[in-house]
N, C-alpha and C positions, 0 to 999 in steps of 0.2 A: 153932417151926413147921417149919423146914427139917430139924431133927433128926427130927421125927416122920415127915416124908415119906421121908427116906432110910432110916429104921428100918423103915417099913411100906410099902415099894415095892409088894409084891404086893397088899396091900389097896387101895392107890391105883389100881393097874392094874385091879383087879376093879371098883372104883367107876366108873372111866371107861368100862369096857365096859358096865356097867349103865346108864349115862347116855346112851351113844351108840347102842347097838344097838337098844333098843326102838322109837325113832321109825321106823327103817327096817323093823323087823319088823311093826309095826302099820300104818304108812302107806305103806311102800315108797318106792322112788325116784320114783314117780309124783307125789308131793307136791312134789318138788324140780325135776323136769323134766317137761314135759307137751307132748305132740304136739298141735298145733292143727289137724291134719287132713292128709289126703293130697291133698286138692283144692287148687286155687290159693287163696292168701291174698293179700290186698292190704295192703301196708304203705305208709304215707304218709311219704316221706322228703323233707323240705323242701317239703311240699305237692305232691310229684310221686307219683302212684300207681304203685307198683312191684309187679308180680305175682311172688309167690314160691311155689315148690312145695317139698314136703318140709319145710315150715316147722315149727319147734319153738320153744317158749318155755321158758326156765329163769329162775327168780327165787327170791329169798329170801322165804319166806312168814313172816308175823308174826302174833301174836295167839294166844290160847288159848281156843277153837280157832282155827286159822289161817284168818283171814277176809280178809286182804289181803296184798299183796306189796310189797316195796320194790324197789330197783333190779333190773333183769333183763337178759336177753340174748335177742334174737330172731335165729334162724339160719334161713336159707332159700336156695333155689337159684333163680336167674333164668336162663332159657334164653337162648341167643344171639338167637333169634327174638324173644322178648319184650323183650330189651334193645335190639334194633334198632327195635322198634315203639314203645318208650317214648321220647317226644321231650321234651327239657328245654324248659320254657316260654321263650319269647323274652324275657321280662322278666329272666331270669338273665343277668348280665353275662358276656361272653366266650363262655360255653358254650351260651347260649340258642339254641334252634332245632336243636340237634344231638341225635342219638340217644344214649341212655344208654351204649350199647356203645362209642361213640367216647371215653368217659372211662375205660374199663376196659382194663387191659393185655391185649393180644391182640385187642381189638375193631377193627372197621373204622375206619381213619384215626386210631387211637389213637397217642399220642406214644411210649409206652414201646416199646423194641425187644424186650421179652420178652412172654410170654403168661402170664396167671394163670388161663386157662381150665381148667375141670375138666369131668368128666362126672357125670351123675346118671341112673342107669338108661338109659344109652346116649345121653342128650341132652347136647349141648355147651352150656356156659354158665359162670356164676360163682356161687360161694357168697358170700352176704352175711352178715356178723355185725354186729348193731347193738345197742349198749347203750341202755337206756332207763330213765328214772325211772318207776316205776309209781304211779299214783294211783287211788283208788277211784272208780268210776263206777256209775251206775244201770244195772242190766240191763234191756235192752229186747228183747223177743221179736220 
């Protein structure tokens, strides 16, 4: 087996190209990463609604045709104003009743001495990256 691979490297390379390139050519990167809108998106983090802008979802799609996804990543931006307005429920120990911004580096009354703030289209805030397990749900309009 290894002798065949070393003897026919060029053939193996061509085979790999033929297996890898067509999915991108026919389906594009859109099937691997998808924007979920330029408007505000609401993500529930520990039951707390968090408003994210410029949100994108990336996931591994499975099936033939791809009908579901497995583990994925949600990326979105929360403005400083939205982080200040998002209050952690009082039922959360230690941090309950505080604004989300107080838990983020650079936020008002946050412990870290550094800032993780960034900008998105001139708006100051933080980028959130959240891994999630994807499960199939029923579409409701």
